[in-house]
N, C-alpha and C positions, 0 to 999 in steps of 0.2 A: 176902639179896643182891636188889635191884635194878636194872634198868636205868632211864636216865634220857635225856632230851634235855639237850646244855647249849645254852646262846644263844649260844655262842659258835663261829661259822664256819670249824669246823674241819675241813681236808682239803676244801675249797669246799662244803661242805656242812653243814647241821646235824649237831654230833657226839652218837654214842650211846657212854656211857660203862655200865662195870659197878663194882657197887662189891666194896670189897676182897676177894680171896680170901684163907683162911685159910693165911698162907704156911709155918705147920709145917706141913700136912698134906700138902705137895706137895716139901718140901725134902728131906727124905729118899731118899723116892721117887727123886727124879730123880735123884740122886749115885747110888744104888745101881744105876740102871738103865742110867746109862753105864759105872761102874764094872763090872759084872758082864757088859755087853757085849762090854766090852776082853778081861777075863781069857778068856773064853769063845772070842773070836775069838783069841786066843795060844795058846789050849790045841787047838783044831779047825781053824783055817784056817792051816795050814802051806805053801803055794802057792798065789799068785795064779791065780785062779779066774775072771776078767773079760775082755774084751778091751778091744783098745785101736784098733781102727782109729775114726778119725775121721770124724764123720758128714757129711754136706755140705749145704749152706743152699738152699734153692729159694727163688727170687723169681716165678715162676712163679703167674698170679692168674688164676682164671677171670673168664669176663662177668657173673656173678652176683657174685663179690666185688668185682670192681671199681666196679660199679655201688652195694653197700651200703657199699665205702669212700668215694663221692662224699656217698651221704647223711652219714655221719658225717664227713663232712668239712665238711658245710653246718652241721652242726649242730653244730659245734665251732667254730664262724666267723662264721654269720650273725646268730645272736642278740644277740651282745653290739657288732657293728656295727650295725647297724640301729636298737637298742631296750636302753638300757641297764637291762633289767630285776631284781628281785633274783633273788640267787641261791636264794631258797627256792620261787622258783616258776620259772624255767630250767631247761630240760631239758639245757644245754650242763656245768654243773658234773657232773650224772650222767649223763653220757655220757662225759665225762673220768676223774674218780675215783670212779664204781662200777662204770661197765660196762667201759672198758677197763683200767684200774686193778685191778680187782678179780675182776670176773664171770670175763673172758675169762679171766683165766691159773688159775682153778679149774677154768674149761670145760676145761683145757687137761687134765685130768688124765683126760678119758675122752676129747676129740677132739683132742690134740695141738695143733701152733702154728698155731691159728683166726687170730690177725692177721694171719699173713704172710702169708691168702688174701685179706683185705680190708685193707689198709694204706691208710691215706689217702695219707700220703706216695708214697706207689709209683707213686701215678697221675701223679703229675709228677715226680718223682723216681727214674729207679731205673738201675742199670749192673749187667751180672753180671761175672764175672771172680773171679779170684783172691783173696780175702782177706787181710790180713798183720795187721794190729793194731786194736785198736777203744778205741783212746787216745782219739778225738776225739768217740764214744758214752760212754764213759765223761765226759767236762766235759763235754757236754749234759746226762747226766744230773743232774750236780750243780745244773746249773742247774735243771731240770726240777723235781728235788725239793723246793731253795733256793725256786724258787716255791710248791709246794706247804707247805711246812712252816716256813718263815721270810716270807716276803710275806704283810702283814696282808689281802691279799682274795683267795686265792686260786682261791674260788667266784664272783666277779665275771667275769660273763660277758664282760663288754668287754675284761676283763685277760688270759681265758681265748682268746679270740680275739686277741691281740694275740701273747700268747706261740707259738700256735700258728702265724700267721703267719710270728711271726720266725722260728722250729724250721724249719719250713718251707724259708724265703729262705736259712737259715746253712745247711742239706742240700745243698742246691740249689749254693752258689756252691763249698761244699768237695769235692761230687763232681765237678765242674766241672774247678775249678783244681787240686785235687790228686789227682784220679783215682781216686775211691775209692768201693766198693763201698755199697751201700744200708746192708748190716749193719752196716759199720764206721764210718758214722756218724748211724744212725739210734737213739736208745734205746731208744725204746716198742718197734720190732720188737726189736731184742736182746735187750730184757727179755721178752718173749713168748715169742722162744727158747728163751731158757735154762728157763724154769720149765716149756716144753713137754716140755722133759725129764725133767721128773717123771711124764709118762704112765705109767697102772696101767693100759689097756688093749687094747694093742699086739697084746699075745702073751700066753704061757703058756711056764713059771712067771713069774708076774709077780716077785716078788722079783727073780731073777735078772736079768728082763729089764730092770726099772725100774737095777736098777744097772750094769746095761752100756749102758744108757741115756745114762747120767750119763756114765759112763767115755768113751764113745766123744764127748764134748766137743769142738768143731773147738779148737786149739790154737793160737789167736790170739794174739798178743801183746796183752799187759795186759787180757784176759779174767779173770784173777783180783784185779785190781783193780777191775774192773763188779761182780763178786760182790761183795767185800769193802764198797764203795759199798752194793749192796741190804741188805745185813745194817746198815753203818752208820748209815742215814738214816733207817730203821724204829726203831736201836737209839734214836737220838736223841729221835725222834717219842714214842716209849713212856715215855722218862724225861722228857722236857719236859712232858708230861700231866699228872706226878706232885706229890703234896703233898709230898713229899719234894724236889723239885726248885724249886718254889715257896718253900719253907722255907728252903732253901740260897742261892740266890740274890733271892729277894722281887721287886721290880718290876723291875728287869733282863728278867725273862724276856719283858717287854712290846717291850723294845725289839730294832729290826732290826738294828744293829750287834751288842749283844751275843747275840742269837742267830743272827749268822751267824757269829760266829766260835768260839760252840759248835758248832753243827752243821760247821762245818768241823773242829775239833778233835775228835770224836768219830769220823769219820771214817778222822782220820790214826792216832788210837789202835787202831783193827780194824786199819788197816793194818799199822802198825808189831809189834802183838801176832803177826798174821800172817806176817811179815818173822822175826820173832828165830823162832818155830817153824820157820822153814824153815832159819835158820842152826842152829841148834839138831841140828836132824835131819843135817845134812851134818857138822858138829863130830864128834855121838857115832859114826857111821857109819862116820869116818876114810874115806871114798869121796871121787874129785876132781871133786867134781859143780858147777855153777857156781849160784851163788844166786839169778838170775833164773830158771833152767833150773828146778830146782825148784820155783820161786814159783807157775810155771806150771804144772807139772806137777799141784800139788797144788790148783792154784785152783778143779778141780771138787767136789771135796770136801767144800768150803762150801756148794755151791749148796743140799744139802736143809736146811741152815739159814736160808740167805735165805728158802726158799718157804715153812716154817712162820712164820717170822717174819712176813713176808707175809698169811700166810693169818691168823693168829692176831690180828694185829693188827687188820686191816680186816673182821673176818667179823661183827661186830657192824653194819657200817655196809653191807654186802654184804647181807644177811638184811632189815632194817628199814627201810633209807633206799630198796631200789629196788621198794618198795609202793606207792612215789610215781609212779613211771615213767608211767602213763596219763594222772594230773592232770599231770606236767608236757609229756607230749606232746600234748593237750588245746590247745596255743598253741604248737608247738613253736618258733618265731621271733618272738614277741612281737608280732604282726600285730593281737592283739584276735582270734583266731579263737577258737569254740567248737566242735572237729570232736569232743568224744565225749562234749559237756552232762554232764561229772563237777565235783564239789566236793570239796574238798581234802580227801585220805582220812586217817582216823584211823589211826596204826598200831597193827597186829596183833602183840603180842608172843607169837607164838606157841609158841615155843621157850623153855622152864624156865629161868632164870638157872642153875642146877645143871647141866642138861644144856650149856648156852652155853660154861660152866667146864671141863665135864670133854672135850668138844671139844679147846678152847684146850688145853688141859696135856697133853692124847694127841698132837697134830699137835708140839705143841713137842718133846715126850719121842721122838716118832716121826722129827724131822726129825735131832737132832742123837744118835740112833743111825745111824741110814743113814750120814752125815757120820764116824762112829767105825768102819763095817764099809768104806765107798769110803778112808780114810785107811792102815786097816791092809794092803785089799789094794794100794795103790799102795806103800807100805813093804814089805811082803815083794818085790813085784816088783824094787823098786831097789836094796834093801838085803839083803835074804835074810832067811829067816824069825831067824837068828839074832842079826840085829841090828835085829828092827823093831820088839823091845818098847823097846828104851832111844831109836830114833827116834821114838817115837810119845810120848814122857811129855809133851814139851809142847804136843802137838795133843789130846791128853787133857785136860790143863788149861787149856788154852782151850777147849774143849769143854764143859766141866761149868762153868766161868765163864760161856761166852753161854746155859747152858742156866738154871745161878743169875740171873743177870741178866734173861731172859727172864721168869723165873716172878716174880722181884721187882718188876717191871712190874706183870705181872697181880695181884699179891698186895698192892698200895696203892693209897688211892683216887689 
């Protein structure tokens, strides 16, 4: 297996691809791991052991965070507005699609919610108070990911600058006229807040603390849909990059209208799957639960899957494209500067393909196993041990299906 650079500007930058992983090597292992995990939990985990106290979101930013956020905002907007330079040399797509989109969530495993400390939008629009729902943030998240995955120039600095300014303007208007908090309307802030729940360094024991962090996720209306959109967008992106997708739809894959419909349908399919699981759990349990209530309560159980998808999908870009950061900062605003007197670097593929593949598979399986554990604990808490196994059958089915889908994407060119 070798790595290659695709000439297509994908995710706003040169795309790093991988040759396909032998699917039969991981298929049986994936199914076995998830099923064995479920059986083990059923045998040994008969009472809920996780806490359910909601965590609070803080909007406080230190002065250094505000200063750093201002620099990030300038990098995102100024280059494209003053000089329409190529995406290959501009710092703008690197800041948005590599640093903010990939690097900061991964760093959150160790340092928690870093983005909240320097969120550029908080410099201009911010309001404290009790949050109610994240429907608007979900809507803007769909728009932002559509720009990344469907729009034909997601790496163009000018297009990125316009999108960031539109996002800033929209968030400002909604906050002012609809009295919303920043977490309710800022999709990037909410994305990083959710991923920070995967932190593994805040206390011991690590495994129990990690599960408690996720289960303590604030129960804001629409939170489960935002998490499902995180899964759906990456699922669509992974599938549309395969030869299987191209052979199925041909040249239509390059049409914006077709891609938009496919993008929306993929997200809708994930949501329908999840809602069916919640409905099935209620019917089997015989309890008098509201569907929307169960849907919201189980939303956090999908977060490890979303994080695993995100990391495995963008890992190659993070490891290799980030090596161009000094070169891109050599002339950050396209003014013709030569700050560091450096030439375009040659990417060093320091990680062997088999090692990269192993990391991807381990992260994918770990994410799905964590989701099974969280779903089991919540099922025991809500429905009792005797009914929890029946209520989880559909969740296990969806977990296995998502696992196989993720591995399928990794196993085809």
